[in-house]
Biotite code that builds the C-alpha atoms (Angstrom):
import biotite.structure as struc

atoms = struc.array([
    struc.Atom([-20.078, -2.518, 18.173], chain_id="A", res_id=1, res_name="UNK", atom_name="CA", element="C"),
    struc.Atom([-16.501, -1.185, 18.040], chain_id="A", res_id=2, res_name="UNK", atom_name="CA", element="C"),
    struc.Atom([-15.408, -3.856, 15.566], chain_id="A", res_id=3, res_name="UNK", atom_name="CA", element="C"),
    struc.Atom([-17.262, -2.197, 12.660], chain_id="A", res_id=4, res_name="UNK", atom_name="CA", element="C"),
    struc.Atom([-14.860, 0.738, 12.275], chain_id="A", res_id=5, res_name="UNK", atom_name="CA", element="C"),
    struc.Atom([-11.854, -1.548, 12.758], chain_id="A", res_id=6, res_name="UNK", atom_name="CA", element="C"),
    struc.Atom([-13.048, -3.846, 9.982], chain_id="A", res_id=7, res_name="UNK", atom_name="CA", element="C"),
    struc.Atom([-13.694, -0.906, 7.661], chain_id="A", res_id=8, res_name="UNK", atom_name="CA", element="C"),
    struc.Atom([-10.327, 0.720, 8.381], chain_id="A", res_id=9, res_name="UNK", atom_name="CA", element="C"),
    struc.Atom([-8.458, -2.575, 8.112], chain_id="A", res_id=10, res_name="UNK", atom_name="CA", element="C"),
    struc.Atom([-10.089, -3.360, 4.790], chain_id="A", res_id=11, res_name="UNK", atom_name="CA", element="C"),
    struc.Atom([-9.396, 0.100, 3.403], chain_id="A", res_id=12, res_name="UNK", atom_name="CA", element="C"),
    struc.Atom([-5.753, 0.096, 4.480], chain_id="A", res_id=13, res_name="UNK", atom_name="CA", element="C"),
    struc.Atom([-5.114, -3.474, 3.325], chain_id="A", res_id=14, res_name="UNK", atom_name="CA", element="C"),
    struc.Atom([-6.740, -2.940, -0.077], chain_id="A", res_id=15, res_name="UNK", atom_name="CA", element="C"),
    struc.Atom([-4.891, 0.322, -0.657], chain_id="A", res_id=16, res_name="UNK", atom_name="CA", element="C"),
    struc.Atom([-1.541, -1.167, 0.406], chain_id="A", res_id=17, res_name="UNK", atom_name="CA", element="C"),
    struc.Atom([-1.986, -4.254, -1.756], chain_id="A", res_id=18, res_name="UNK", atom_name="CA", element="C"),
    struc.Atom([-3.123, -2.199, -4.742], chain_id="A", res_id=19, res_name="UNK", atom_name="CA", element="C"),
    struc.Atom([-0.161, 0.162, -4.364], chain_id="A", res_id=20, res_name="UNK", atom_name="CA", element="C"),
    struc.Atom([2.255, -2.775, -4.274], chain_id="A", res_id=21, res_name="UNK", atom_name="CA", element="C"),
    struc.Atom([0.645, -4.416, -7.327], chain_id="A", res_id=22, res_name="UNK", atom_name="CA", element="C"),
    struc.Atom([0.646, -1.131, -9.229], chain_id="A", res_id=23, res_name="UNK", atom_name="CA", element="C"),
    struc.Atom([4.288, -0.439, -8.344], chain_id="A", res_id=24, res_name="UNK", atom_name="CA", element="C"),
    struc.Atom([5.263, -3.949, -9.388], chain_id="A", res_id=25, res_name="UNK", atom_name="CA", element="C"),
    struc.Atom([3.465, -3.587, -12.711], chain_id="A", res_id=26, res_name="UNK", atom_name="CA", element="C"),
    struc.Atom([5.212, -0.261, -13.370], chain_id="A", res_id=27, res_name="UNK", atom_name="CA", element="C"),
    struc.Atom([8.596, -1.847, -12.596], chain_id="A", res_id=28, res_name="UNK", atom_name="CA", element="C"),
    struc.Atom([7.956, -4.853, -14.851], chain_id="A", res_id=29, res_name="UNK", atom_name="CA", element="C"),
    struc.Atom([6.993, -2.590, -17.750], chain_id="A", res_id=30, res_name="UNK", atom_name="CA", element="C"),
    struc.Atom([9.955, -0.290, -17.012], chain_id="A", res_id=31, res_name="UNK", atom_name="CA", element="C"),
    struc.Atom([7.586, 2.649, -16.720], chain_id="A", res_id=32, res_name="UNK", atom_name="CA", element="C"),
    struc.Atom([8.168, 5.459, -14.236], chain_id="A", res_id=33, res_name="UNK", atom_name="CA", element="C"),
    struc.Atom([6.418, 5.124, -10.902], chain_id="A", res_id=34, res_name="UNK", atom_name="CA", element="C"),
    struc.Atom([6.208, 8.910, -10.548], chain_id="A", res_id=35, res_name="UNK", atom_name="CA", element="C"),
    struc.Atom([7.008, 11.493, -13.197], chain_id="A", res_id=36, res_name="UNK", atom_name="CA", element="C"),
    struc.Atom([9.724, 14.007, -12.451], chain_id="A", res_id=37, res_name="UNK", atom_name="CA", element="C"),
    struc.Atom([11.234, 12.009, -9.592], chain_id="A", res_id=38, res_name="UNK", atom_name="CA", element="C"),
    struc.Atom([14.214, 9.687, -9.470], chain_id="A", res_id=39, res_name="UNK", atom_name="CA", element="C"),
    struc.Atom([13.076, 6.145, -10.408], chain_id="A", res_id=40, res_name="UNK", atom_name="CA", element="C"),
    struc.Atom([14.899, 4.628, -7.445], chain_id="A", res_id=41, res_name="UNK", atom_name="CA", element="C"),
    struc.Atom([13.398, 7.051, -4.930], chain_id="A", res_id=42, res_name="UNK", atom_name="CA", element="C"),
    struc.Atom([9.859, 6.776, -6.299], chain_id="A", res_id=43, res_name="UNK", atom_name="CA", element="C"),
    struc.Atom([10.011, 2.979, -6.381], chain_id="A", res_id=44, res_name="UNK", atom_name="CA", element="C"),
    struc.Atom([11.421, 2.798, -2.868], chain_id="A", res_id=45, res_name="UNK", atom_name="CA", element="C"),
    struc.Atom([8.839, 5.197, -1.427], chain_id="A", res_id=46, res_name="UNK", atom_name="CA", element="C"),
    struc.Atom([5.902, 3.538, -3.189], chain_id="A", res_id=47, res_name="UNK", atom_name="CA", element="C"),
    struc.Atom([7.030, 0.125, -1.962], chain_id="A", res_id=48, res_name="UNK", atom_name="CA", element="C"),
    struc.Atom([7.603, 1.432, 1.560], chain_id="A", res_id=49, res_name="UNK", atom_name="CA", element="C"),
    struc.Atom([4.161, 3.028, 1.784], chain_id="A", res_id=50, res_name="UNK", atom_name="CA", element="C"),
    struc.Atom([2.485, -0.016, 0.206], chain_id="A", res_id=51, res_name="UNK", atom_name="CA", element="C"),
    struc.Atom([3.985, -2.273, 2.858], chain_id="A", res_id=52, res_name="UNK", atom_name="CA", element="C"),
    struc.Atom([3.196, 0.272, 5.578], chain_id="A", res_id=53, res_name="UNK", atom_name="CA", element="C"),
    struc.Atom([-0.489, 0.448, 4.631], chain_id="A", res_id=54, res_name="UNK", atom_name="CA", element="C"),
    struc.Atom([-0.707, -3.331, 4.324], chain_id="A", res_id=55, res_name="UNK", atom_name="CA", element="C"),
    struc.Atom([0.789, -3.777, 7.801], chain_id="A", res_id=56, res_name="UNK", atom_name="CA", element="C"),
    struc.Atom([-1.519, -1.101, 9.183], chain_id="A", res_id=57, res_name="UNK", atom_name="CA", element="C"),
    struc.Atom([-4.514, -2.964, 7.738], chain_id="A", res_id=58, res_name="UNK", atom_name="CA", element="C"),
    struc.Atom([-3.390, -6.225, 9.324], chain_id="A", res_id=59, res_name="UNK", atom_name="CA", element="C"),
    struc.Atom([-2.852, -4.393, 12.610], chain_id="A", res_id=60, res_name="UNK", atom_name="CA", element="C"),
    struc.Atom([-6.434, -3.100, 12.472], chain_id="A", res_id=61, res_name="UNK", atom_name="CA", element="C"),
    struc.Atom([-7.713, -6.637, 11.908], chain_id="A", res_id=62, res_name="UNK", atom_name="CA", element="C"),
    struc.Atom([-5.813, -7.915, 14.949], chain_id="A", res_id=63, res_name="UNK", atom_name="CA", element="C"),
    struc.Atom([-7.636, -5.403, 17.166], chain_id="A", res_id=64, res_name="UNK", atom_name="CA", element="C"),
    struc.Atom([-11.140, -6.594, 16.367], chain_id="A", res_id=65, res_name="UNK", atom_name="CA", element="C"),
])
């Protein structure tokens, strides 16, 4: 019964993290800004960091099923 919320949370975190990493990669390839009004290096680094963080959090949720 407790595995339902873990599966939902893991899926949500993993999908969001993967989508954020894909989106950041696409913005870098097209040399478009990741965030307007922010340093390109800082916005790229933070977006990549949070993408990896959410992906790892999703995997962590799946390991606790």
